[in-house]
C-alpha positions in Angstrom: -41.3 126.0 -7.2 -41.2 122.0 -7.5 -43.7 121.9 -10.2 -41.6 124.4 -12.1 -38.6 122.2 -11.7 -40.6 119.1 -12.3 -41.8 120.7 -15.5 -38.3 121.7 -16.6 -37.0 118.1 -16.1 -39.6 116.7 -18.1 -42.3 116.0 -15.6 -41.1 113.1 -13.8 -38.4 113.5 -11.5 -37.9 109.8 -10.5 -34.1 109.0 -10.9 -33.2 112.5 -12.2 -30.1 114.2 -10.7 -31.0 117.7 -9.6 -28.3 120.1 -8.8 -29.2 122.7 -6.1 -27.0 125.8 -5.8 -27.5 127.8 -2.4 -28.6 126.3 0.8 -28.6 129.3 3.1 -31.7 131.6 3.8 -29.8 134.2 2.2 -26.2 134.9 1.1 -23.3 135.7 3.3 -24.7 133.5 6.1 -24.7 129.8 7.2 -28.3 130.2 8.5 -30.8 127.5 6.9 -33.7 128.0 9.3 -36.6 128.7 7.2 -34.5 128.5 3.9 -36.5 127.8 0.8 -33.8 125.2 0.0 -34.9 122.8 2.5 -38.4 122.6 1.4 -37.5 122.4 -2.1 -34.9 119.7 -1.6 -37.4 117.6 0.5 -40.1 118.0 -2.3 -37.4 116.9 -5.0 -36.6 113.9 -2.8 -40.1 112.9 -2.3 -40.6 112.8 -6.0 -37.8 110.5 -6.4 -34.9 112.9 -7.6 -31.3 112.4 -6.5 -30.0 115.9 -5.1 -26.7 117.1 -5.1 -26.1 120.6 -3.5 -23.4 123.3 -3.1 -23.4 126.0 -0.9 -20.1 128.2 -0.1 -20.8 128.5 3.5 -24.0 126.6 4.9 -23.0 123.0 4.2 -22.2 122.2 7.6 -25.7 123.5 8.8 -27.5 122.0 6.1 -26.0 118.5 6.5 -27.9 118.5 10.1 -31.4 118.7 8.2 -30.6 117.1 5.0 -28.5 114.4 5.7 -29.8 112.2 2.9 -28.4 114.2 0.0 -25.1 114.4 -1.8 -23.0 117.6 -1.0 -20.6 118.9 -3.7 -17.4 120.5 -3.0 -17.9 123.3 -5.9 -20.7 124.6 -8.3 -19.1 122.6 -11.0 -19.0 119.3 -9.1 -22.8 119.8 -8.3 -23.6 120.5 -12.0 -21.6 117.5 -13.1 -24.1 115.0 -14.7 -27.1 116.9 -13.5 -30.3 116.6 -15.4 -31.2 120.3 -14.1 -29.4 123.1 -12.1 -31.5 125.1 -9.7 -30.3 128.3 -8.1 -31.9 128.9 -4.7 -29.7 131.3 -3.0 -28.2 134.3 -4.9 -24.5 134.1 -3.7 -22.4 136.7 -5.6 -19.8 133.8 -6.8 -23.0 132.2 -8.5 -23.3 135.3 -10.7 -19.8 134.6 -12.0 -19.9 131.1 -13.0 -18.2 129.9 -16.3 -21.8 128.8 -17.7 -20.0 126.9 -20.8 -18.3 124.9 -18.4 -21.4 124.3 -16.3 -23.2 123.3 -19.6 -20.4 121.0 -20.6 -20.6 119.1 -17.4 -24.5 118.7 -17.3 -26.0 115.6 -18.6 -28.8 117.9 -19.9 -28.5 121.7 -20.0 -31.6 122.9 -18.0 -31.6 125.7 -15.5 -34.3 126.7 -12.9 -33.2 130.2 -11.8 -35.3 130.9 -8.8 -33.5 134.0 -8.0 -33.1 135.4 -11.5 -29.5 135.6 -11.3 -29.1 135.1 -15.2 -30.8 136.8 -18.1 -33.3 134.4 -19.8 -32.2 135.5 -23.2 -28.4 135.0 -22.8 -29.1 131.4 -21.1 -31.2 130.4 -24.1 -28.6 131.8 -26.5 -26.0 129.6 -24.8 -28.1 126.6 -25.3 -29.8 126.2 -22.0 -33.4 125.4 -21.4 -34.1 128.2 -18.8 -36.9 129.2 -16.6 -37.0 131.9 -13.9 -39.4 133.2 -11.6 -42.0 135.7 -12.7 -40.6 136.3 -16.2 
């Protein structure tokens, strides 16, 4: 997934602010053991990105294994000033975001939807550069 995010962000992640939504292994839990978000975030950090993350429940557990990232208090705070937004866990509340508000708060309107929460055509019509998985 890192190359997909890297490509979306323009190839070089150094100095880019990447917002990650979802840290838990699956929705409705705070379990981050074997969560894809951990490896993805570590890969982003290794490539020089600044990562800000939000999860409705798993923040406390994630802070134990990812102490060097910024944690946001909401999805909208995470997206603020971001060069790319990455959906990693498919929380139901992520399906109901005000995407116009998200777009207006981002520095660059780019989304890597690793859970295919949104429809590519809809996101592109709104003005996002959008990549999903297997689409």
